[in-house]
N, C-alpha and C positions, 0 to 999 in steps of 0.2 A: 307577528312582523307587526309593526306601526305602520301604519297609513300616510303617507306624506304629501300625498295629494288627490283629491278625489274626483277629478277631472269632472264635475257635476253629477257625479253618480251619487241617486238620491240616497241609498242604501250604506251608503260608506260617511265615516266622519274623522275629518284631519286630526291628526295626532293620536286619534284612538288605537289600540292593540285589539289586534282580532287573531283566534287562532285560523292557523292554514292545515287544510288537510291534504297530505302526498297524492300526487295525482303527475304520473310521470309524463304521459301525454299530454297535459296541459303546460307540463314543465320543459317538454321539448319545442313546445310552440313558442313561448314565452309568458305564460300566465299560472297564476298561482290559483288554487282553489280556497278560498276563503268563505270561513262563515259569515255574513257579512249584519247587520242591522236589523235586518229582516230575519233574521233564525236562523235561515237556509244557506246552501254552500254554493257556492258559484264562480265562475271562472273571471280573474279579472288580470288585466296586465300588469306583469312581474314592475314595471317602471313608478307603480301608484304608491308602493309599499318600502321599506327597509326592512332590514332583517337585526333584530337587537337580541340582546345577551341580556337574561335577568337572573339577578340571583336564584337558587334553586330554591330557596322558603318563598321567594314571590310568585314563580313559577308554580310551585303546589296550592299556594293560596287562592289563585287564579282557575286552575283547573277545579278545585273543590267547592269555588262561588259559582262556576257554571254547569 
């Protein structure tokens, strides 16, 4: 997911790609569990992010880099 609005959150950077951890309870309430700039995972409102589709090679490179 890419952050499209940080809404004053210190641990999010607009236009940055963030990994998302599946969280069914959070999703039902309109939240995503995101590993933010602090390196920890937190729930953030879904409206702060946009889903993007990356080429498989890019996804693999990002996984290896993290």
